[in-house]
LOBA-921613 format. One record per atom (N, C-alpha, C, O): atom name; x, y, z. Coordinates in Angstrom, 1 decimal. Example, Ala and Ser with C-alpha at 12.3 -4.5 7.8 and 13.67 -1.06 7.14 Angstrom:
DOFI site   east  north     up
DOFI    N   13.2   -5.7    7.8
DOFI   CA   12.3   -4.5    7.8
DOFI    C   13.2   -3.3    7.8
DOFI    O   14.2   -3.3    8.5
DOFI    N   12.8   -2.2    7.1
DOFI   CA   13.7   -1.1    7.1
DOFI    C   12.9    0.0    7.9
DOFI    O   13.4    1.1    8.0
! end
This chain:
DOFI site   east  north     up
DOFI    N    0.8   -1.2    0.0
DOFI   CA    0.0    0.0    0.0
DOFI    C    0.9    1.2    0.0
DOFI    O    2.0    1.2    0.4
DOFI    N    0.3    2.3   -0.5
DOFI   CA    1.1    3.6   -0.5
DOFI    C    1.1    4.3    0.8
DOFI    O    0.5    3.8    1.8
DOFI    N    1.9    5.3    0.9
DOFI   CA    2.0    6.0    2.2
DOFI    C    0.7    6.6    2.7
DOFI    O    0.5    6.6    3.9
DOFI    N   -0.1    7.1    1.8
DOFI   CA   -1.4    7.6    2.3
DOFI    C   -2.3    6.5    2.9
DOFI    O   -3.0    6.7    3.9
DOFI    N   -2.3    5.3    2.2
DOFI   CA   -3.1    4.2    2.8
DOFI    C   -2.5    3.7    4.1
DOFI    O   -3.2    3.4    5.1
DOFI    N   -1.2    3.7    4.2
DOFI   CA   -0.5    3.3    5.5
DOFI    C   -0.8    4.3    6.6
DOFI    O   -1.0    3.9    7.7
DOFI    N   -0.8    5.6    6.2
DOFI   CA   -1.2    6.6    7.2
DOFI    C   -2.6    6.4    7.7
DOFI    O   -2.8    6.5    8.9
DOFI    N   -3.5    6.3    6.8
DOFI   CA   -4.9    6.1    7.2
DOFI    C   -5.1    4.8    8.1
DOFI    O   -5.8    4.8    9.1
DOFI    N   -4.4    3.7    7.7
DOFI   CA   -4.6    2.5    8.4
DOFI    C   -3.9    2.5    9.8
DOFI    O   -4.4    1.8   10.7
DOFI    N   -2.9    3.4   10.0
DOFI   CA   -2.2    3.5   11.2
DOFI    C   -2.8    4.6   12.1
DOFI    O   -2.5    4.7   13.3
DOFI    N   -3.6    5.5   11.5
DOFI   CA   -4.1    6.6   12.3
DOFI    C   -3.1    7.7   12.4
DOFI    O   -3.2    8.5   13.4
DOFI    N   -2.1    7.8   11.6
DOFI   CA   -1.1    8.8   11.6
DOFI    C   -1.2    9.8   10.4
DOFI    O   -1.7    9.3    9.3
DOFI    N   -0.7   11.0   10.5
DOFI   CA   -0.7   11.8    9.3
DOFI    C    0.4   11.3    8.4
DOFI    O    1.4   10.7    8.8
DOFI    N    0.3   11.6    7.1
DOFI   CA    1.3   11.2    6.1
DOFI    C    2.6   11.8    6.5
DOFI    O    3.7   11.1    6.4
DOFI    N    2.6   13.0    6.9
DOFI   CA    3.9   13.7    7.3
DOFI    C    4.6   12.9    8.4
DOFI    O    5.9   12.8    8.3
DOFI    N    3.9   12.4    9.3
DOFI   CA    4.5   11.6   10.4
DOFI    C    5.1   10.3    9.9
DOFI    O    6.2    9.9   10.3
DOFI    N    4.3    9.6    9.0
DOFI   CA    4.8    8.4    8.4
DOFI    C    6.1    8.6    7.6
DOFI    O    7.0    7.9    7.7
DOFI    N    6.1    9.7    6.9
DOFI   CA    7.3   10.1    6.1
DOFI    C    8.5   10.4    7.0
DOFI    O    9.6    9.9    6.8
DOFI    N    8.2   11.1    8.1
DOFI   CA    9.2   11.4    9.1
DOFI    C    9.8   10.1    9.7
DOFI    O   11.0   10.0    9.8
DOFI    N    8.9    9.2   10.1
DOFI   CA    9.4    8.0   10.7
DOFI    C   10.2    7.2    9.7
DOFI    O   11.2    6.5   10.1
DOFI    N    9.9    7.2    8.5
DOFI   CA   10.7    6.5    7.5
DOFI    C   12.1    7.2    7.3
DOFI    O   13.1    6.6    7.3
DOFI    N   12.0    8.6    7.3
DOFI   CA   13.3    9.3    7.1
DOFI    C   14.3    9.1    8.3
DOFI    O   15.5    9.1    8.1
DOFI    N   13.8    8.9    9.5
DOFI   CA   14.7    8.7   10.6
DOFI    C   14.9    7.3   10.9
DOFI    O   15.6    6.9   11.9
DOFI    N   14.3    6.4   10.1
DOFI   CA   14.6    4.9   10.2
DOFI    C   13.8    4.3   11.4
DOFI    O   14.1    3.2   11.8
DOFI    N   12.7    4.9   11.9
DOFI   CA   11.9    4.3   12.9
DOFI    C   11.1    3.2   12.4
DOFI    O   11.1    2.1   12.9
DOFI    N   10.3    3.5   11.3
DOFI   CA    9.5    2.5   10.6
DOFI    C    9.8    2.7    9.1
DOFI    O    9.3    3.7    8.5
DOFI    N   10.5    1.9    8.5
DOFI   CA   10.9    2.0    7.1
DOFI    C    9.9    1.3    6.2
DOFI    O    9.3    0.3    6.6
DOFI    N    9.6    1.8    5.1
DOFI   CA    8.7    1.1    4.1
DOFI    C    9.4   -0.2    3.7
DOFI    O   10.6   -0.4    3.8
DOFI    N    8.6   -1.1    3.2
DOFI   CA    9.2   -2.4    2.8
DOFI    C    9.8   -2.3    1.4
DOFI    O   10.2   -3.4    0.9
DOFI    N    9.8   -1.2    0.8
DOFI   CA   10.4   -1.0   -0.5
DOFI    C    9.8    0.2   -1.2
DOFI    O    9.1    1.0   -0.6
DOFI    N   10.1    0.3   -2.5
DOFI   CA    9.5    1.4   -3.3
DOFI    C    8.9    0.9   -4.6
DOFI    O    9.4   -0.2   -5.1
DOFI    N    7.9    1.6   -5.0
DOFI   CA    7.3    1.2   -6.3
DOFI    C    8.2    1.5   -7.4
DOFI    O    9.3    2.2   -7.2
DOFI    N    7.9    1.1   -8.6
DOFI   CA    8.7    1.4   -9.8
DOFI    C    8.8    3.0  -10.0
DOFI    O    9.8    3.4  -10.5
DOFI    N    7.8    3.7   -9.6
DOFI   CA    7.8    5.1   -9.7
DOFI    C    8.5    5.8   -8.5
DOFI    O    8.5    7.1   -8.5
DOFI    N    9.0    5.1   -7.6
DOFI   CA    9.7    5.6   -6.5
DOFI    C    8.9    5.9   -5.2
DOFI    O    9.5    6.4   -4.3
DOFI    N    7.6    5.6   -5.2
DOFI   CA    6.8    5.8   -4.0
DOFI    C    7.1    4.7   -3.0
DOFI    O    7.4    3.6   -3.3
DOFI    N    7.0    5.1   -1.7
DOFI   CA    7.2    4.2   -0.6
DOFI    C    6.0    3.2   -0.6
DOFI    O    4.9    3.6   -0.8
DOFI    N    6.4    1.9   -0.3
DOFI   CA    5.4    0.9   -0.2
DOFI    C    5.4    0.4    1.3
DOFI    O    6.4    0.2    1.9
DOFI    N    4.2    0.1    1.8
DOFI   CA    4.0   -0.4    3.2
DOFI    C    3.2   -1.6    3.1
DOFI    O    2.2   -1.7    2.4
DOFI    N    3.6   -2.6    3.9
DOFI   CA    2.8   -3.8    4.1
DOFI    C    2.2   -3.8    5.5
DOFI    O    2.2   -2.9    6.2
DOFI    N    1.5   -5.0    5.7
DOFI   CA    0.9   -5.1    7.0
DOFI    C    1.8   -5.0    8.2
DOFI    O    1.5   -4.4    9.2
DOFI    N    3.0   -5.6    8.1
DOFI   CA    4.0   -5.5    9.2
DOFI    C    4.4   -4.1    9.5
DOFI    O    4.5   -3.7   10.6
DOFI    N    4.6   -3.3    8.4
DOFI   CA    5.0   -1.9    8.6
DOFI    C    3.8   -1.1    9.2
DOFI    O    4.1   -0.2   10.1
DOFI    N    2.6   -1.4    8.8
DOFI   CA    1.5   -0.7    9.4
DOFI    C    1.3   -1.0   10.9
DOFI    O    1.0   -0.2   11.7
DOFI    N    1.6   -2.3   11.2
DOFI   CA    1.5   -2.7   12.6
DOFI    C    2.6   -1.9   13.4
DOFI    O    2.3   -1.5   14.6
DOFI    N    3.8   -1.7   12.9
DOFI   CA    4.8   -1.0   13.5
DOFI    C    4.4    0.5   13.7
DOFI    O    4.7    1.1   14.7
DOFI    N    3.8    1.0   12.6
DOFI   CA    3.3    2.4   12.7
DOFI    C    2.2    2.6   13.8
DOFI    O    2.3    3.6   14.5
DOFI    N    1.3    1.6   13.9
DOFI   CA    0.3    1.7   15.0
DOFI    C    1.0    1.6   16.4
DOFI    O    0.7    2.3   17.3
DOFI    N    2.0    0.7   16.5
DOFI   CA    2.8    0.5   17.7
DOFI    C    3.4    1.9   18.1
DOFI    O    3.4    2.3   19.2
DOFI    N    4.1    2.5   17.1
DOFI   CA    4.8    3.7   17.3
DOFI    C    3.8    4.8   17.7
DOFI    O    4.1    5.6   18.6
DOFI    N    2.7    4.9   17.1
DOFI   CA    1.6    5.9   17.4
DOFI    C    1.2    5.7   18.9
DOFI    O    1.1    6.7   19.6
DOFI    N    1.0    4.5   19.3
DOFI   CA    0.5    4.2   20.6
DOFI    C    1.6    4.6   21.6
DOFI    O    1.4    5.2   22.7
DOFI    N    2.8    4.2   21.3
DOFI   CA    4.0    4.4   22.3
DOFI    C    4.1    6.0   22.4
DOFI    O    4.3    6.5   23.5
DOFI    N    4.1    6.7   21.3
DOFI   CA    4.2    8.1   21.3
DOFI    C    3.0    8.8   22.1
DOFI    O    3.2    9.8   22.8
DOFI    N    1.8    8.2   22.0
DOFI   CA    0.7    8.7   22.7
DOFI    C    0.9    8.6   24.2
DOFI    O    0.3    9.4   25.0
DOFI    N    1.7    7.6   24.7
DOFI   CA    2.0    7.5   26.1
DOFI    C    3.2    8.4   26.5
DOFI    O    3.6    8.4   27.6
DOFI    N    3.7    9.1   25.5
DOFI   CA    4.7   10.1   25.8
DOFI    C    6.2    9.5   25.7
DOFI    O    7.1   10.2   26.1
DOFI    N    6.3    8.3   25.2
DOFI   CA    7.6    7.8   25.0
DOFI    C    8.4    8.6   23.9
DOFI    O    7.7    9.0   22.9
DOFI    N    9.6    8.9   24.1
DOFI   CA   10.4    9.7   23.1
DOFI    C   10.6    8.8   21.9
DOFI    O   10.3    7.6   21.9
DOFI    N   11.1    9.5   20.8
DOFI   CA   11.3    8.7   19.6
DOFI    C   12.4    7.6   19.9
DOFI    O   12.2    6.5   19.4
DOFI    N   13.4    7.9   20.6
DOFI   CA   14.4    6.9   20.9
DOFI    C   13.9    5.8   21.8
DOFI    O   14.2    4.6   21.6
DOFI    N   13.0    6.1   22.8
DOFI   CA   12.4    5.1   23.6
DOFI    C   11.5    4.2   22.7
DOFI    O   11.5    3.0   22.8
DOFI    N   10.8    4.9   21.8
DOFI   CA    9.9    4.1   20.8
DOFI    C   10.7    3.2   19.9
DOFI    O   10.3    2.1   19.6
DOFI    N   11.9    3.7   19.5
DOFI   CA   12.8    2.9   18.7
DOFI    C   13.2    1.6   19.5
DOFI    O   13.2    0.5   18.9
DOFI    N   13.6    1.8   20.7
DOFI   CA   14.0    0.7   21.6
DOFI    C   12.8   -0.3   21.8
DOFI    O   13.0   -1.5   21.7
DOFI    N   11.6    0.3   22.0
DOFI   CA   10.5   -0.6   22.2
DOFI    C   10.1   -1.3   20.9
DOFI    O    9.8   -2.5   21.0
DOFI    N   10.2   -0.7   19.8
DOFI   CA   10.0   -1.4   18.5
DOFI    C   11.0   -2.5   18.3
DOFI    O   10.7   -3.5   17.7
DOFI    N   12.3   -2.2   18.7
DOFI   CA   13.3   -3.3   18.6
DOFI    C   12.9   -4.5   19.4
DOFI    O   13.1   -5.6   19.0
DOFI    N   12.3   -4.2   20.6
DOFI   CA   11.9   -5.3   21.5
DOFI    C   10.6   -6.0   20.9
DOFI    O   10.5   -7.2   21.0
DOFI    N    9.8   -5.2   20.3
DOFI   CA    8.5   -5.7   19.6
DOFI    C    8.9   -6.7   18.5
DOFI    O    8.3   -7.7   18.4
DOFI    N   10.0   -6.4   17.8
DOFI   CA   10.4   -7.3   16.7
DOFI    C   11.2   -8.5   17.2
DOFI    O   11.3   -9.4   16.4
DOFI    N   11.8   -8.4   18.4
DOFI   CA   12.6   -9.5   18.9
DOFI    C   11.8  -10.5   19.7
DOFI    O   11.4  -10.2   20.9
DOFI    N   11.5  -11.6   19.1
DOFI   CA   10.6  -12.6   19.8
DOFI    C   11.3  -13.3   20.9
DOFI    O   10.7  -14.0   21.7
DOFI    N   12.6  -13.1   21.0
DOFI   CA   13.4  -13.7   22.1
DOFI    C   13.6  -12.7   23.2
DOFI    O   14.5  -13.0   24.1
DOFI    N   12.9  -11.6   23.2
DOFI   CA   13.1  -10.5   24.2
DOFI    C   12.7  -11.0   25.6
DOFI    O   12.1  -12.0   25.7
DOFI    N   13.2  -10.3   26.5
DOFI   CA   12.8  -10.5   27.9
DOFI    C   11.8   -9.4   28.2
DOFI    O   12.0   -8.2   27.9
DOFI    N   10.7   -9.8   28.8
DOFI   CA    9.7   -8.8   29.2
DOFI    C   10.2   -7.9   30.2
DOFI    O    9.6   -6.8   30.4
DOFI    N   11.2   -8.3   30.9
DOFI   CA   11.8   -7.4   31.9
DOFI    C   12.4   -6.1   31.3
DOFI    O   12.4   -5.0   31.8
DOFI    N   12.9   -6.3   30.0
DOFI   CA   13.4   -5.1   29.3
DOFI    C   12.3   -4.1   29.0
DOFI    O   12.5   -2.9   29.1
DOFI    N   11.2   -4.7   28.5
DOFI   CA   10.0   -3.9   28.2
DOFI    C    9.5   -3.2   29.4
DOFI    O    9.2   -2.0   29.4
DOFI    N    9.4   -3.9   30.5
DOFI   CA    8.9   -3.4   31.8
DOFI    C    9.8   -2.3   32.3
DOFI    O    9.3   -1.3   32.8
DOFI    N   11.1   -2.4   32.2
DOFI   CA   12.0   -1.4   32.6
DOFI    C   11.8   -0.1   31.9
DOFI    O   11.7    1.0   32.6
DOFI    N   11.6   -0.1   30.6
DOFI   CA   11.3    1.1   29.8
DOFI    C   10.0    1.7   30.2
DOFI    O    9.9    2.9   30.4
DOFI    N    9.0    0.9   30.4
DOFI   CA    7.6    1.4   30.7
DOFI    C    7.6    1.9   32.1
DOFI    O    7.0    2.9   32.4
DOFI    N    8.4    1.3   33.0
DOFI   CA    8.4    1.8   34.4
DOFI    C    9.1    3.1   34.5
DOFI    O    8.7    4.0   35.3
DOFI    N   10.1    3.3   33.7
DOFI   CA   10.8    4.6   33.6
DOFI    C    9.8    5.7   33.2
DOFI    O    9.8    6.8   33.8
DOFI    N    9.1    5.4   32.2
DOFI   CA    8.1    6.4   31.7
DOFI    C    7.0    6.6   32.7
DOFI    O    6.6    7.8   32.9
DOFI    N    6.6    5.6   33.4
DOFI   CA    5.6    5.7   34.4
DOFI    C    6.1    6.7   35.5
DOFI    O    5.3    7.5   36.0
DOFI    N    7.3    6.5   35.9
DOFI   CA    7.9    7.4   36.9
DOFI    C    7.9    8.8   36.5
DOFI    O    7.7    9.8   37.2
DOFI    N    8.3    9.1   35.2
DOFI   CA    8.2   10.4   34.6
DOFI    C    6.8   11.0   34.7
DOFI    O    6.6   12.2   35.0
DOFI    N    5.8   10.2   34.3
DOFI   CA    4.4   10.6   34.3
DOFI    C    4.0   11.0   35.8
DOFI    O    3.3   12.0   36.0
DOFI    N    4.4   10.2   36.7
DOFI   CA    4.0   10.4   38.1
DOFI    C    4.7   11.7   38.6
DOFI    O    4.0   12.5   39.3
DOFI    N    5.9   12.0   38.2
DOFI   CA    6.6   13.2   38.6
DOFI    C    5.9   14.4   38.0
DOFI    O    5.7   15.4   38.7
DOFI    N    5.5   14.3   36.7
DOFI   CA    4.8   15.4   36.1
DOFI    C    3.4   15.6   36.7
DOFI    O    3.0   16.7   36.8
DOFI    N    2.7   14.5   37.1
DOFI   CA    1.4   14.7   37.8
DOFI    C    1.6   15.4   39.1
DOFI    O    0.7   16.3   39.4
DOFI    N    2.6   15.1   39.8
DOFI   CA    2.9   15.8   41.1
DOFI    C    3.1   17.3   40.8
DOFI    O    2.6   18.2   41.5
DOFI    N    3.9   17.6   39.8
DOFI   CA    4.2   19.0   39.4
DOFI    C    2.9   19.7   39.0
DOFI    O    2.7   20.9   39.4
DOFI    N    2.1   19.1   38.2
DOFI   CA    0.8   19.7   37.8
DOFI    C   -0.1   19.9   39.0
DOFI    O   -0.8   20.9   39.0
DOFI    N   -0.1   18.9   39.9
DOFI   CA   -1.0   19.1   41.1
DOFI    C   -0.6   20.3   41.9
DOFI    O   -1.4   21.0   42.4
DOFI    N    0.7   20.4   42.1
DOFI   CA    1.2   21.6   42.8
DOFI    C    0.9   22.9   42.2
DOFI    O    0.4   23.9   42.8
DOFI    N    1.0   22.9   40.8
DOFI   CA    0.6   24.1   40.1
DOFI    C   -0.9   24.4   40.2
DOFI    O   -1.3   25.5   40.4
DOFI    N   -1.7   23.3   40.1
DOFI   CA   -3.1   23.4   40.3
DOFI    C   -3.5   24.0   41.6
DOFI    O   -4.3   24.9   41.7
DOFI    N   -2.9   23.5   42.7
DOFI   CA   -3.2   23.9   44.0
DOFI    C   -2.8   25.4   44.2
DOFI    O   -3.6   26.1   44.8
DOFI    N   -1.7   25.8   43.7
DOFI   CA   -1.3   27.2   43.9
DOFI    C   -2.2   28.1   43.1
DOFI    O   -2.6   29.2   43.6
DOFI    N   -2.5   27.7   41.9
DOFI   CA   -3.4   28.6   41.1
DOFI    C   -4.8   28.6   41.7
DOFI    O   -5.4   29.7   41.7
DOFI    N   -5.3   27.5   42.2
DOFI   CA   -6.6   27.5   42.9
DOFI    C   -6.6   28.5   44.1
DOFI    O   -7.6   29.2   44.3
DOFI    N   -5.5   28.5   44.8
DOFI   CA   -5.4   29.4   46.0
DOFI    C   -5.4   30.8   45.5
DOFI    O   -6.1   31.6   46.1
DOFI    N   -4.7   31.1   44.4
DOFI   CA   -4.6   32.5   43.9
DOFI    C   -6.0   32.9   43.4
DOFI    O   -6.5   34.1   43.7
DOFI    N   -6.7   32.1   42.7
DOFI   CA   -8.0   32.4   42.2
DOFI    C   -9.0   32.6   43.4
DOFI    O   -9.8   33.6   43.4
DOFI    N   -8.9   31.8   44.4
DOFI   CA   -9.8   31.9   45.6
DOFI    C   -9.5   33.2   46.3
DOFI    O  -10.4   33.9   46.9
DOFI    N   -8.2   33.7   46.3
DOFI   CA   -7.8   34.9   47.1
DOFI    C   -8.2   36.1   46.3
DOFI    O   -8.2   37.2   46.9
DOFI    N   -8.4   36.1   45.0
DOFI   CA   -8.8   37.2   44.2
DOFI    C  -10.3   37.5   44.4
DOFI    O  -11.1   36.7   44.2
DOFI    N  -10.6   38.8   44.7
DOFI   CA  -12.0   39.2   44.8
DOFI    C  -12.7   39.3   43.5
DOFI    O  -13.9   39.1   43.4
DOFI    N  -11.9   39.6   42.4
DOFI   CA  -12.5   39.6   41.1
DOFI    C  -13.5   40.8   40.9
DOFI    O  -14.5   40.7   40.2
DOFI    N  -13.2   41.9   41.6
DOFI   CA  -14.1   43.1   41.5
DOFI    C  -13.4   44.2   40.7
DOFI    O  -12.5   43.9   40.0
DOFI    N  -13.9   45.4   40.9
DOFI   CA  -13.4   46.6   40.1
DOFI    C  -12.1   47.1   40.6
DOFI    O  -11.5   48.0   40.0
DOFI    N  -11.6   46.7   41.8
DOFI   CA  -10.4   47.3   42.4
DOFI    C   -9.2   46.7   41.7
DOFI    O   -9.2   45.6   41.1
DOFI    N   -8.0   47.5   41.7
DOFI   CA   -6.8   47.0   40.9
DOFI    C   -6.0   46.0   41.7
DOFI    O   -5.3   45.2   41.0
DOFI    N   -6.2   45.9   43.0
DOFI   CA   -5.3   44.9   43.7
DOFI    C   -5.8   43.5   43.3
DOFI    O   -7.0   43.2   43.3
DOFI    N   -4.8   42.6   43.0
DOFI   CA   -5.1   41.3   42.6
DOFI    C   -4.1   40.3   43.0
DOFI    O   -2.9   40.4   42.6
DOFI    N   -4.5   39.4   43.9
DOFI   CA   -3.5   38.3   44.4
DOFI    C   -2.9   37.5   43.3
DOFI    O   -1.8   36.9   43.4
DOFI    N   -3.7   37.3   42.2
DOFI   CA   -3.1   36.5   41.1
DOFI    C   -1.9   37.2   40.5
DOFI    O   -0.9   36.6   40.3
DOFI    N   -2.1   38.5   40.2
DOFI   CA   -0.9   39.3   39.6
DOFI    C    0.2   39.3   40.6
DOFI    O    1.4   39.1   40.2
DOFI    N   -0.1   39.6   41.9
DOFI   CA    0.9   39.6   42.9
DOFI    C    1.6   38.2   43.0
DOFI    O    2.9   38.2   43.1
DOFI    N    0.9   37.2   42.9
DOFI   CA    1.5   35.8   43.0
DOFI    C    2.4   35.5   41.8
DOFI    O    3.4   34.9   42.0
DOFI    N    1.9   35.9   40.6
DOFI   CA    2.8   35.7   39.4
DOFI    C    4.1   36.5   39.5
DOFI    O    5.1   36.1   39.0
DOFI    N    4.0   37.7   40.2
DOFI   CA    5.1   38.6   40.3
DOFI    C    6.1   38.1   41.4
DOFI    O    7.1   38.8   41.6
DOFI    N    5.7   37.1   42.1
DOFI   CA    6.6   36.6   43.1
DOFI    C    6.2   37.1   44.5
DOFI    O    7.0   36.8   45.5
DOFI    N    5.1   37.8   44.6
DOFI   CA    4.7   38.3   45.9
DOFI    C    4.1   37.3   46.8
DOFI    O    3.7   36.2   46.3
DOFI    N    4.1   37.5   48.1
DOFI   CA    3.5   36.6   49.0
DOFI    C    2.0   36.8   49.1
DOFI    O    1.5   37.8   49.4
DOFI    N    1.3   35.7   48.8
DOFI   CA   -0.1   35.6   48.9
DOFI    C   -0.4   34.6   50.0
DOFI    O   -0.4   33.4   49.8
DOFI    N   -0.6   35.2   51.2
DOFI   CA   -0.8   34.3   52.4
DOFI    C   -2.0   33.4   52.2
DOFI    O   -3.0   33.7   51.7
DOFI    N   -1.8   32.2   52.7
DOFI   CA   -2.8   31.2   52.7
DOFI    C   -3.7   31.4   53.8
DOFI    O   -4.7   30.7   54.0
! end
């Protein structure tokens, strides 16, 4: 199938499929006589895999490593788990960071009267001022 068909089948934009081919993440299985990239079922499966891995926030290099393990039938699941556990730890740290930001912004919003006066704890808080709890 051509790149457009592979893109539709994998749920990726054509530009992303082309990029993945250019960086060697998921290569086409060959080229047509006119030079167009050809993709088969195996390549589309890898594109779906890459799309899903990227949706979990794995980097391109982590996705490359996971694809290598996907293709290696003699792999150890411990290798896969190690990579996934690292990403999970990153997500948990990001969640804590976002929760702290949420809590601080909620406090600033609660502290602001939202009336016609110019004083505003939100502006003061962004400027580094102390907005007492």
